[in-house]
C-alpha positions as MATLAB code, in Angstrom:
seq = 'IPLLIVLFFGFTVKDGDSYRFSLENFNKLANIQYLKVFARSLWLAFIATVWCLLLGYPVSYIISRMKPSKGAILIMLFIVPMWMNFLLRTYAWLPILGKNGFINNFFGYFGLGPFNLLYTDGAVILGMIYNFLPFMILPIYTVLSKLDTDLTNAAHDLGANKFEVFTKITLPLSVPGIISGVTMVFMPAVSTFVISRLLGGGQYMLLGNLVEQQFTTVGDWNFGSTISIIMMIIILISMALMSKFDKGAKEGGGQLW';
ca = [
      14.706   11.417   25.714;
      13.686   10.538   22.093;
      12.925   14.195   21.488;
      16.320   15.201   22.797;
      17.949   12.645   20.521;
      16.068   14.057   17.520;
      17.180   17.598   18.448;
      20.792   16.430   18.777;
      20.853   14.764   15.359;
      18.936   17.684   13.771;
      21.538   20.264   14.755;
      24.653   18.137   14.047;
      26.388   16.496   11.116;
      28.618   13.436   11.189;
      32.294   14.267   11.005;
      34.193   11.008   10.905;
      33.382    9.074   14.071;
      32.035   12.157   15.911;
      29.376   14.790   15.440;
      29.764   18.548   15.183;
      27.175   21.328   15.511;
      25.926   22.574   12.134;
      23.003   24.156   10.412;
      23.870   22.438    7.177;
      20.751   20.247    7.267;
      18.493   23.312    7.561;
      20.166   24.904    4.560;
      19.619   21.681    2.673;
      15.895   22.003    3.218;
      15.898   25.192    1.147;
      16.215   22.995   -1.933;
      13.178   23.456   -4.195;
      12.365   19.731   -4.230;
      11.989   19.650   -0.422;
       9.957   22.837   -0.429;
       7.585   21.239   -2.889;
       7.197   18.254   -0.487;
       6.373   20.670    2.361;
       3.866   22.563    0.191;
       2.150   19.403   -1.018;
       1.933   17.913    2.503;
       0.471   21.091    3.975;
      -1.953   21.510    1.113;
      -3.273   17.930    1.159;
      -3.580   18.044    4.967;
      -5.450   21.331    4.745;
      -7.909   19.954    2.150;
      -8.461   16.793    4.202;
      -9.065   18.854    7.322;
     -11.579   21.102    5.561;
     -13.496   18.091    4.218;
     -13.470   16.446    7.662;
     -14.930   19.624    9.086;
     -17.586   19.940    6.393;
     -18.616   16.287    6.843;
     -18.006   15.985   10.587;
     -19.893   19.043   11.858;
     -23.270   18.130   10.376;
     -22.908   14.527   11.555;
     -21.979   15.709   15.042;
     -24.884   18.132   15.087;
     -27.437   15.527   14.020;
     -26.214   12.940   16.523;
     -26.175   15.465   19.345;
     -29.877   16.142   18.683;
     -30.789   12.457   18.898;
     -31.834   10.549   21.943;
     -28.769    9.597   23.982;
     -29.288    5.859   23.336;
     -29.455    6.259   19.536;
     -26.638    8.821   19.531;
     -24.370    6.481   21.479;
     -24.924    3.709   18.909;
     -23.985    6.002   16.026;
     -20.875    7.293   17.838;
     -19.893    3.681   18.481;
     -20.190    2.957   14.732;
     -17.594    5.694   14.091;
     -15.332    4.374   16.826;
     -15.442    0.653   15.936;
     -13.397    0.973   12.704;
     -10.652    2.659   14.708;
     -10.210   -0.576   16.618;
      -8.801   -2.067   13.444;
      -5.136   -1.532   12.593;
      -4.484    1.737   10.734;
      -2.568   -0.091    8.006;
      -5.423   -2.535    7.371;
      -7.975    0.245    7.275;
      -5.973    1.920    4.534;
      -5.290   -1.324    2.657;
      -9.056   -1.908    2.479;
      -9.364    0.966    0.011;
      -7.137   -0.751   -2.569;
      -9.790   -3.276   -3.707;
     -12.378   -0.529   -3.635;
     -10.562    2.043   -5.700;
      -8.532   -0.259   -7.961;
      -9.159   -0.691  -11.705;
     -10.833   -4.002  -10.950;
     -12.237   -2.739   -7.661;
     -15.755   -2.409   -6.399;
     -16.344    1.164   -7.744;
     -15.045    0.437  -11.259;
     -16.941   -2.834  -11.409;
     -20.151   -1.056  -10.428;
     -19.808    1.599  -13.157;
     -18.705   -1.091  -15.597;
     -22.255   -2.497  -15.504;
     -23.348    0.835  -17.066;
     -20.564    0.858  -19.641;
     -18.588    3.475  -17.809;
     -14.910    3.453  -16.816;
     -12.596    2.161  -15.763;
     -11.607    5.232  -13.854;
      -8.140    5.948  -12.564;
      -9.022    6.370   -8.882;
      -5.868    5.053   -7.216;
      -2.526    6.786   -6.976;
      -3.973   10.300   -7.155;
      -4.271   13.211   -4.805;
      -7.966   12.409   -4.493;
      -7.196    8.920   -3.249;
      -4.733   10.213   -0.684;
      -7.182   12.817    0.581;
      -9.980   10.187    0.724;
      -7.724    7.982    2.824;
      -7.023   10.856    5.191;
     -10.711   11.721    5.522;
     -11.650    8.138    6.212;
      -8.998    7.586    8.827;
      -9.220   10.965   10.586;
     -12.909   11.834   10.343;
     -13.704   10.363   13.811;
     -11.124   12.743   15.313;
     -13.241   15.642   14.004;
     -16.628   14.213   14.930;
     -15.918   13.202   18.557;
     -14.774   16.597   19.987;
     -17.478   18.525   18.159;
     -20.117   16.044   19.286;
     -18.896   16.288   22.895;
     -19.304   20.119   22.868;
     -22.638   20.121   21.070;
     -24.109   17.475   23.387;
     -23.332   19.629   26.428;
     -24.848   22.842   25.097;
     -27.560   24.283   27.328;
     -30.847   23.881   25.471;
     -32.290   26.785   27.489;
     -30.194   29.159   25.357;
     -31.722   27.936   22.103;
     -35.210   27.818   23.556;
     -34.862   31.409   24.792;
     -33.644   32.476   21.345;
     -36.712   30.908   19.699;
     -38.941   32.645   22.252;
     -37.378   35.963   21.374;
     -38.180   35.479   17.676;
     -34.985   34.010   16.240;
     -35.422   31.483   13.428;
     -33.377   28.238   13.222;
     -30.658   29.777   11.043;
     -30.134   32.658   13.469;
     -30.080   30.279   16.440;
     -27.438   28.197   14.739;
     -25.209   31.032   13.557;
     -25.464   33.152   16.700;
     -25.571   30.559   19.471;
     -24.811   26.964   18.428;
     -21.917   27.666   16.078;
     -20.055   30.157   18.305;
     -20.374   27.904   21.390;
     -19.079   24.924   19.431;
     -15.888   26.672   18.342;
     -13.777   24.920   21.050;
     -14.844   21.528   19.627;
     -14.101   22.677   16.088;
     -10.637   23.842   17.077;
      -9.895   20.512   18.861;
     -11.113   18.608   15.837;
      -9.101   20.630   13.349;
      -5.958   20.205   15.471;
      -6.516   16.455   15.869;
      -7.012   15.970   12.125;
      -4.401   18.357   10.714;
      -1.473   17.109   12.858;
      -1.596   13.429   11.781;
      -2.605   14.312    8.244;
       0.428   16.505    7.612;
       2.800   13.786    8.899;
       1.147   10.581    7.521;
       3.200    8.290    5.301;
       1.194    5.047    5.171;
      -1.735    6.634    3.319;
       0.386    8.397    0.728;
       2.457    5.238    0.146;
      -0.461    2.865   -0.336;
      -3.100    5.096   -1.965;
      -0.603    7.424   -3.674;
       1.471    4.514   -4.993;
       4.698    5.954   -3.604;
       4.765    8.627   -6.295;
       3.396   11.226   -3.886;
       6.217   12.077   -1.526;
       4.920   13.744    1.653;
       6.750   14.842    4.776;
       6.126   11.527    6.545;
       7.496    9.599    3.567;
      10.539   11.894    3.396;
      11.337   11.342    7.066;
      10.885    7.595    6.771;
      13.091    7.528    3.679;
      15.932    9.368    5.454;
      15.859    6.960    8.433;
      15.233    3.613    6.750;
      16.603    3.918    3.160;
      19.135    6.730    2.955;
      20.417    6.331    6.500;
      20.795   10.098    6.993;
      19.435   10.442   10.549;
      20.653   13.994   10.788;
      18.634   15.255    7.821;
      15.645   13.135    8.877;
      15.763   14.638   12.332;
      15.951   18.163   10.859;
      12.808   17.503    8.864;
      11.123   16.210   12.010;
      12.102   19.395   13.872;
      10.583   21.546   11.141;
       7.389   19.462   11.282;
       7.230   19.907   15.064;
       7.619   23.654   14.630;
       4.800   23.742   12.070;
       2.531   21.747   14.390;
       3.387   23.947   17.390;
       2.697   27.093   15.392;
      -0.656   25.601   14.260;
      -1.539   24.716   17.837;
      -0.585   28.199   19.043;
      -2.764   29.849   16.406;
      -5.677   27.529   17.228;
      -5.225   28.197   20.948;
      -5.205   31.967   20.374;
      -8.318   31.709   18.225;
     -10.029   29.514   20.832;
      -9.137   32.027   23.554;
     -10.613   34.889   21.497;
     -13.788   32.895   20.861;
     -14.255   32.179   24.567;
     -13.691   35.833   25.496;
     -16.280   36.935   22.965;
     -18.696   34.153   23.814;
     -20.760   36.283   26.094;
     -21.826   38.625   23.292;
     -23.538   36.236   20.864;
     -26.135   38.757   19.844;
];
């Protein structure tokens, strides 16, 4: 029902006390300022997703090779912060990155700084990585922990070194986990508004901020719904591409060598 309501408002405009069908809101999105918001949101979400993958895969791989008891403890350490409210987790970075924060105070002892860490693209990306990294680690860890060790042992017996085993067996078989992780990170990253508001200082308008502004400040539910529809289309296209890539990886999974 909420989705139908969004679709209704997205394809209509208010005409007096009634609504009429119109594509006016979609034409409005062609404005260069809104295109810049889309481009910035997609770019920052892409960078955050890449960093989550670069950090999350090695962590998942290391934990999957540990004893189950130790691995479970480390996975729990990644999950525990997620029990805290998302807003509080993001607020916690303000006293860390601020001019009088922990990092600047630390470098101040060496006569360095203060550095302008807050209200930058880097701060927004850092907030995304911190909040969404567990979504990358968990699916990859789940796949890696279930890999058949007989495959890697057989590869070693046949003369493959560790790099060849990783690139030709472990990595291809972990593609489903990678795709799940990328999807679970990119989707919330491209639509977040709390992180960009707090760590970006409100000067970095992203798609989530734009939608919130239309609903809570401007009061233009029609235009806000149209932006939401475009965001849903982007996410669906991303999921379709990931699903197609995942399907291709599974079909080719039998020919690792």
